[in-house]
C-alpha positions as CSV (number, residue, x, y, z in Angstrom):
1,M,0.0,0.0,0.0
2,R,1.3,3.5,-0.9
3,P,2.4,5.5,2.1
4,T,0.5,8.6,3.0
5,T,2.3,11.8,1.9
6,V,2.2,15.2,3.5
7,A,0.2,16.5,0.5
8,D,-2.3,13.7,0.9
9,R,-2.8,14.6,4.5
10,A,-3.3,18.3,3.5
11,V,-6.0,17.1,1.1
12,S,-7.6,15.0,3.8
13,R,-7.6,18.0,6.2
14,H,-9.9,19.8,3.9
15,G,-12.9,18.6,5.8
16,W,-16.4,19.6,6.3
17,V,-15.9,23.3,7.0
18,Q,-14.0,23.7,3.7
19,A,-16.6,21.6,1.9
20,V,-19.4,23.8,3.2
21,A,-17.4,26.9,2.3
22,A,-16.9,25.6,-1.3
23,V,-20.6,24.9,-1.8
24,L,-21.7,28.2,-0.2
25,A,-19.3,30.2,-2.4
26,G,-20.6,28.5,-5.5
27,L,-24.3,29.0,-4.5
28,A,-23.6,32.6,-3.5
29,A,-22.1,33.3,-6.9
30,M,-24.9,31.6,-8.8
31,L,-27.6,33.4,-6.8
32,A,-25.8,36.8,-7.4
33,V,-25.6,36.3,-11.1
34,A,-29.2,35.1,-11.4
35,A,-30.5,38.0,-9.3
36,L,-28.6,40.6,-11.2
37,G,-29.7,39.1,-14.5
38,L,-33.4,38.9,-13.5
39,W,-33.2,42.4,-12.0
40,A,-31.9,43.7,-15.3
41,A,-34.7,41.8,-17.1
42,G,-37.3,43.5,-14.9
43,A,-38.3,40.5,-12.9
44,T,-38.5,42.7,-9.8
45,R,-41.9,43.8,-11.1
46,L,-43.4,40.4,-10.7
47,P,-46.4,40.4,-8.3
48,D,-46.8,38.8,-4.9
49,G,-43.1,38.9,-4.0
50,A,-42.2,36.4,-6.7
51,F,-38.7,37.8,-7.5
52,A,-36.8,35.9,-4.8
53,R,-38.4,32.6,-5.6
54,V,-37.8,33.1,-9.3
55,V,-34.1,33.7,-8.6
56,V,-33.9,30.4,-6.7
57,A,-35.8,28.6,-9.5
58,T,-33.3,30.0,-12.0
59,V,-30.4,28.4,-9.9
60,V,-32.3,25.2,-9.8
61,T,-32.6,25.1,-13.6
62,A,-28.9,26.1,-14.0
63,V,-27.8,22.9,-12.3
64,G,-30.2,20.7,-14.3
65,G,-33.1,20.7,-11.8
66,S,-36.7,20.2,-12.9
67,V,-38.9,23.3,-12.6
68,E,-42.6,22.7,-13.7
69,L,-44.9,25.5,-14.7
70,S,-48.7,25.5,-14.0
71,G,-51.6,27.8,-14.5
72,N,-55.2,28.2,-13.3
73,A,-57.8,30.5,-14.8
74,G,-61.1,29.0,-13.7
75,V,-63.7,26.9,-15.5
76,F,-64.1,29.2,-18.5
77,A,-60.4,29.6,-19.3
78,Q,-57.4,27.6,-20.1
79,T,-53.7,28.3,-19.5
80,R,-50.7,26.6,-20.8
81,A,-47.0,27.1,-20.0
82,G,-43.8,25.2,-20.2
83,L,-40.1,26.0,-19.9
84,A,-37.0,24.0,-20.7
85,V,-33.9,26.1,-20.9
86,L,-30.6,26.3,-19.0
87,P,-29.4,29.8,-18.0
88,L,-25.8,28.9,-18.8
89,S,-24.3,32.1,-17.4
90,V,-25.4,31.0,-14.0
91,T,-24.4,27.4,-14.7
92,L,-20.9,28.4,-15.8
93,T,-20.4,30.7,-12.8
94,G,-21.2,27.9,-10.4
95,A,-19.0,25.4,-12.2
96,L,-16.0,27.8,-12.2
97,V,-16.3,28.6,-8.5
98,I,-16.9,25.0,-7.3
99,G,-14.3,23.6,-9.7
100,W,-11.7,26.0,-8.4
101,A,-12.5,25.2,-4.8
102,F,-12.3,21.5,-5.5
103,L,-8.9,21.7,-7.2
104,R,-7.3,24.1,-4.8
105,P,-6.0,21.6,-2.2
106,L,-5.0,19.2,-5.1
107,R,-2.5,21.5,-6.8
108,H,0.6,20.3,-5.0
109,R,-0.4,16.7,-4.6
110,P,2.1,14.2,-6.1
111,V,1.0,11.3,-8.4
112,G,-0.8,9.0,-6.0
113,G,-4.0,7.1,-5.2
114,A,-7.6,8.2,-5.7
115,G,-8.5,8.0,-2.0
116,P,-7.9,11.6,-0.8
117,S,-9.4,13.2,-4.0
118,A,-12.5,11.0,-3.7
119,G,-12.9,11.8,-0.1
120,W,-12.6,15.5,-0.7
121,A,-15.2,15.2,-3.5
122,A,-17.6,13.2,-1.2
123,R,-17.3,16.0,1.5
124,I,-18.4,18.6,-1.1
125,A,-21.3,16.3,-2.3
126,V,-22.9,16.1,1.1
127,P,-23.5,19.9,1.7
128,W,-24.3,20.2,-2.0
129,L,-27.1,17.5,-1.5
130,L,-28.5,19.5,1.3
131,A,-28.4,22.7,-0.7
132,L,-30.2,21.1,-3.6
133,I,-33.0,20.0,-1.3
134,G,-33.3,23.4,0.2
135,L,-33.3,25.1,-3.2
136,A,-35.9,22.7,-4.6
137,L,-38.2,23.3,-1.7
138,A,-37.8,27.1,-1.9
139,A,-38.4,27.4,-5.7
140,R,-42.2,27.3,-5.5
141,H,-44.6,30.2,-6.0
142,T,-47.9,31.2,-7.6
143,F,-48.8,34.8,-8.7
144,A,-51.6,36.5,-10.6
145,V,-51.3,37.3,-14.2
146,D,-52.1,40.9,-15.2
147,V,-54.5,40.9,-18.2
148,R,-54.3,44.5,-19.6
149,G,-57.1,45.7,-21.8
150,G,-58.7,44.2,-24.8
151,T,-61.2,41.4,-25.3
152,L,-59.5,39.1,-22.8
153,S,-59.6,41.8,-20.0
154,D,-63.4,42.3,-20.6
155,L,-64.0,38.5,-20.5
156,T,-62.0,37.9,-17.4
157,G,-63.9,40.7,-15.7
158,L,-67.2,39.3,-16.9
159,F,-66.7,35.8,-15.7
160,G,-64.7,36.7,-12.6
161,V,-61.6,34.9,-13.9
162,T,-58.2,35.6,-12.2
163,P,-55.5,34.0,-14.2
164,T,-52.6,32.7,-12.1
165,L,-49.2,31.2,-13.0
166,G,-47.2,29.1,-10.7
167,F,-44.0,27.0,-10.7
168,T,-42.7,24.2,-8.5
169,T,-39.9,21.7,-8.6
170,N,-39.7,18.0,-8.8
171,V,-37.5,17.4,-5.8
172,P,-36.2,13.9,-6.6
173,L,-35.3,14.8,-10.2
174,T,-33.7,18.1,-9.0
175,V,-31.5,16.2,-6.5
176,L,-30.6,13.5,-9.0
177,F,-29.6,15.9,-11.9
178,G,-28.0,18.3,-9.4
179,L,-25.7,15.6,-8.1
180,L,-24.9,14.5,-11.7
181,W,-24.1,18.1,-12.5
182,L,-21.7,18.3,-9.5
183,A,-20.0,15.0,-10.5
184,G,-19.6,16.3,-14.1
185,V,-18.0,19.5,-12.8
186,L,-15.6,17.8,-10.5
187,L,-14.5,15.2,-13.1
188,L,-14.1,17.8,-15.8
189,A,-12.1,20.0,-13.4
190,L,-9.7,17.1,-12.8
191,L,-9.5,16.3,-16.5
192,V,-8.6,19.9,-17.6
193,S,-6.5,21.0,-14.7
194,R,-2.8,20.6,-14.3
195,A,-3.3,18.6,-11.1
196,P,-1.2,15.4,-11.2
197,P,-3.0,12.3,-12.6
198,L,-3.7,9.1,-10.8
199,P,-1.1,6.3,-11.3
200,G,-1.4,3.2,-13.6
201,R,-4.0,3.1,-16.4
202,P,-5.8,6.3,-15.3
203,A,-2.4,8.2,-15.8
204,R,-2.3,7.0,-19.4
205,F,-5.8,8.2,-20.0
206,W,-5.2,11.5,-18.3
207,E,-2.0,12.0,-20.4
208,A,-3.9,11.4,-23.6
209,A,-7.1,13.2,-22.9
210,R,-6.0,16.3,-20.8
211,P,-4.4,18.5,-23.4
212,A,-7.3,18.2,-25.9
213,A,-10.0,18.5,-23.2
214,S,-8.2,21.5,-21.7
215,A,-7.9,23.2,-25.1
216,A,-11.6,22.5,-25.9
217,V,-12.7,24.1,-22.6
218,T,-10.4,27.1,-23.2
219,L,-12.0,27.4,-26.6
220,L,-15.5,27.5,-25.1
221,L,-14.3,30.1,-22.5
222,A,-12.7,32.2,-25.2
223,Y,-16.1,32.4,-27.1
224,V,-17.8,33.5,-23.8
225,V,-15.2,36.2,-23.3
226,L,-15.6,37.4,-26.9
227,G,-19.4,37.3,-26.4
228,A,-19.1,39.5,-23.3
229,V,-17.0,42.0,-25.1
230,A,-19.4,42.2,-27.9
231,G,-22.3,42.5,-25.5
232,L,-20.6,45.3,-23.6
233,V,-19.9,47.2,-26.8
234,T,-23.5,46.8,-27.8
235,A,-24.8,48.1,-24.5
236,A,-22.5,51.1,-24.7
237,T,-23.3,52.0,-28.4
238,R,-26.8,50.9,-29.1
239,G,-28.8,51.5,-26.0
240,H,-31.1,49.0,-24.3
241,A,-28.3,48.4,-21.7
242,A,-30.5,46.7,-19.2
243,Q,-31.8,44.2,-21.6
244,T,-28.3,43.5,-22.9
245,F,-26.9,43.0,-19.4
246,A,-29.9,40.6,-18.7
247,V,-28.9,38.5,-21.6
248,L,-25.2,38.5,-20.6
249,L,-25.9,37.6,-17.0
250,L,-28.4,34.8,-17.8
251,G,-27.7,33.5,-21.3
252,L,-24.2,34.6,-22.5
253,P,-22.8,31.0,-23.1
254,N,-26.1,30.0,-24.8
255,L,-25.4,32.6,-27.5
256,A,-21.7,32.4,-27.5
257,W,-21.6,28.6,-28.0
258,L,-24.5,28.8,-30.5
259,A,-22.2,31.1,-32.4
260,L,-19.3,28.6,-32.2
261,T,-21.4,25.8,-33.7
262,L,-22.9,28.0,-36.5
263,G,-19.3,29.2,-37.3
264,L,-18.4,25.5,-37.8
265,G,-21.3,25.0,-40.1
266,A,-23.9,23.4,-37.9
267,T,-27.7,23.9,-38.5
268,W,-30.3,24.7,-35.8
269,H,-34.1,25.0,-36.1
270,G,-36.4,27.2,-34.1
271,R,-39.3,29.6,-33.9
272,V,-40.2,32.8,-32.1
273,D,-43.8,34.0,-31.6
274,G,-45.0,36.6,-29.2
275,P,-43.1,38.7,-26.7
276,F,-40.6,37.3,-24.2
277,G,-39.0,38.9,-21.2
278,L,-35.4,38.3,-22.5
279,P,-35.0,39.6,-26.0
280,L,-33.0,37.7,-28.6
281,P,-30.3,39.4,-30.6
282,H,-32.0,41.3,-33.4
283,I,-30.6,39.1,-36.2
284,L,-31.8,35.9,-34.4
285,D,-35.2,37.3,-33.8
286,E,-35.5,38.2,-37.6
287,V,-34.5,34.7,-38.7
288,L,-36.7,32.8,-36.2
289,R,-39.8,35.0,-36.2
290,T,-41.7,33.3,-39.0
291,P,-45.0,31.5,-39.2
292,D,-43.3,28.1,-39.5
293,V,-40.2,26.6,-38.0
294,S,-37.1,28.4,-39.3
295,T,-33.6,27.1,-40.3
296,L,-30.8,28.8,-38.5
297,N,-27.3,28.5,-40.1
298,L,-24.6,30.8,-41.7
299,R,-26.6,31.1,-44.9
300,T,-29.8,32.2,-43.4
301,L,-28.0,34.6,-41.0
302,T,-26.0,36.2,-43.8
303,E,-29.2,36.8,-45.9
304,H,-30.3,39.1,-43.0
305,D,-26.9,40.5,-42.1
306,G,-23.7,40.0,-44.0
307,R,-21.6,40.4,-40.9
308,A,-22.6,37.0,-39.8
309,W,-19.7,35.6,-41.9
310,W,-17.5,36.8,-39.0
311,L,-18.7,33.7,-37.2
312,L,-16.8,31.6,-39.8
313,V,-13.7,33.8,-39.4
314,A,-13.7,33.4,-35.7
315,A,-13.9,29.6,-36.0
316,V,-11.1,29.6,-38.6
317,V,-8.9,31.5,-36.2
318,L,-9.8,30.1,-32.8
319,V,-10.2,26.4,-33.5
320,P,-6.8,25.9,-35.0
321,A,-5.3,28.0,-32.2
322,A,-6.9,25.6,-29.7
323,A,-5.5,22.7,-31.6
324,F,-2.0,24.3,-31.5
325,V,-2.3,24.7,-27.7
326,T,-3.2,21.0,-27.5
327,A,-0.1,19.9,-29.4
328,V,2.2,22.2,-27.5
329,R,1.0,20.7,-24.1
330,S,1.1,17.1,-25.3
331,P,4.1,14.7,-24.9
332,A,6.6,15.0,-27.7
333,R,6.3,11.4,-28.7
334,V,2.6,11.8,-29.7
335,P,2.4,11.8,-33.6
336,P,0.3,14.3,-35.5
337,R,-2.5,11.8,-36.3
338,R,-3.0,11.2,-32.6
339,H,-3.2,14.9,-32.0
340,A,-5.8,15.1,-34.8
341,L,-7.9,12.3,-33.4
342,S,-7.8,13.4,-29.8
343,F,-8.7,17.0,-30.7
344,A,-11.5,15.7,-33.0
345,V,-13.0,13.8,-30.1
346,A,-12.7,16.8,-27.8
347,L,-14.3,19.2,-30.3
348,A,-17.1,16.7,-31.2
349,A,-17.8,16.2,-27.5
350,A,-18.0,20.0,-27.0
351,A,-20.5,20.3,-30.0
352,A,-22.6,17.5,-28.5
353,M,-22.6,19.3,-25.1
354,I,-23.7,22.6,-26.7
355,G,-26.4,20.8,-28.6
356,L,-27.8,19.2,-25.5
357,V,-27.6,22.1,-23.1
358,G,-28.4,24.8,-25.7
359,R,-31.9,23.6,-26.5
360,I,-34.7,26.0,-25.7
361,S,-38.4,25.2,-25.3
362,A,-40.6,27.9,-23.8
363,H,-44.3,28.6,-24.3
364,Y,-47.2,30.2,-22.5
365,G,-50.7,31.1,-23.3
366,L,-54.1,32.2,-21.9
367,S,-57.5,31.8,-23.5
368,V,-61.0,32.5,-22.3
369,L,-63.9,30.7,-24.1
370,G,-61.2,29.9,-26.8
371,I,-60.3,33.6,-27.3
372,G,-56.9,35.1,-26.7
373,D,-54.4,32.2,-27.3
374,L,-53.4,33.7,-30.5
375,G,-52.8,37.3,-29.6
376,G,-53.0,40.2,-27.3
377,G,-49.5,39.6,-26.0
378,L,-50.9,36.7,-23.9
379,S,-49.2,33.9,-25.8
380,G,-45.8,33.2,-26.9
381,E,-43.4,30.5,-28.0
382,L,-39.6,30.2,-28.3
383,L,-38.1,27.0,-29.7
384,L,-34.5,26.2,-30.6
385,W,-32.9,22.9,-31.2
386,P,-29.9,21.6,-33.3
387,E,-29.4,19.0,-35.9
388,L,-27.3,17.2,-33.3
389,G,-25.8,14.3,-35.5
390,P,-24.5,16.5,-38.3
391,A,-23.3,19.1,-35.8
392,V,-21.1,16.5,-34.0
393,G,-19.8,15.2,-37.4
394,I,-18.9,18.6,-38.6
395,A,-17.1,19.4,-35.4
396,A,-15.2,16.1,-35.5
397,L,-14.1,16.9,-39.1
398,W,-13.0,20.4,-38.1
399,G,-11.1,18.8,-35.2
400,L,-9.3,16.3,-37.4
401,V,-8.1,19.0,-39.9
402,A,-7.3,21.6,-37.2
403,G,-5.6,19.0,-34.9
404,F,-3.3,17.8,-37.7
405,L,-2.5,21.4,-38.7
406,G,-1.9,22.5,-35.1
407,S,0.4,19.5,-34.5
408,L,2.6,20.5,-37.5
409,L,2.7,24.1,-36.4
410,A,3.7,23.1,-32.9
411,L,6.6,20.9,-33.8
412,P,9.2,23.7,-33.8
413,V,7.9,25.0,-30.5
414,R,8.0,21.5,-28.8
415,R,11.5,20.9,-30.1
416,R,12.7,24.2,-28.8
417,T,11.1,24.1,-25.4
418,G,11.1,20.4,-24.7
419,T,7.7,20.7,-23.1
420,G,6.5,17.3,-24.2
421,R,9.6,15.5,-22.7
422,E,9.2,17.3,-19.4
423,H,5.5,16.3,-19.3
424,G,6.3,12.7,-20.1
425,T,8.9,12.6,-17.3
426,R,6.5,14.1,-14.7
427,T,3.7,11.7,-15.4
428,R,5.7,8.5,-15.4
């Protein structure tokens, strides 16, 4: 049995107080981002003190929890509502904070067994489980819907109808998916960090997968940063600053990673009908606001705005740059074809992740005696989904080409610095 090292004991000393602090830091960051985003979106005007509960519900959805909408409008009326969307700005904030807190005590641990790391992860999971239960129980509320003017207002007054909208959570599903979210965050943090790998077979897997996975995550974060810069410029030059900040604080990665897949050549489908609290960028609203389901890709975007070709330019520059970083960080003995394959797998996995978490399905409506579901600002629909298989295939092809090119470009750098040989010596 491997002797316990001083670094292992340091990891083990990160006990319950540190675990609770890590979870509280992550939750505080997520709640702050969600609250600021919803405040910018005007959610403070929701009736019956709903704002705080909506903030909690937003955090629940950000970690994969299940929030269910319901409505009631009496025997003469019908309501319908549904929501399936991840506020990825909130999700990313929590992942970065909790991932950093998890990795902090592992930074100086030598190559060793999985016991201390697994124990530290389990300590974080326990307060996280309790937090999930508390969030799921708190994310419940019902409030009245204000029907302003028109035929529907007259009918609701005539029949004494008071439309209400409520939301609640499925506690078991929220706990299940919230724990899976945490496990994914901690595993990905280990995979992309420079913390030492585990010995034996896991070390070989870490050595092969870490550079490509780290570069893919860096690529995703680079798109988020570029999206933030574009959003700030838009807010400063074109007005509607509050709405822009609402989008940045709630759905920046949703849009930034959508831009990545569109730049690669992927196709999405969607539809927008009626008003929504969070506006889409103007070009997306134009493409998607049609009577039928619309196709969203570079061609349809450039038909409305020629500047959409910059999405392709960004992909041509940033994807090979990420592949170059992958090759520089890899052992010198890895051939170009291996780089191409590993980066293709990483980029395809990133595209699959974007396709799964970037889907949007939101709708609401109210009708009284069959009147009102088609107008008056009391109905709306927002749908967005990818052609997932082709998107993953296109990303894999980009990864193969960019990975091979990046490996060739990195050869002089690796020979000059000896980075690959040092990495191979450290992980043996």
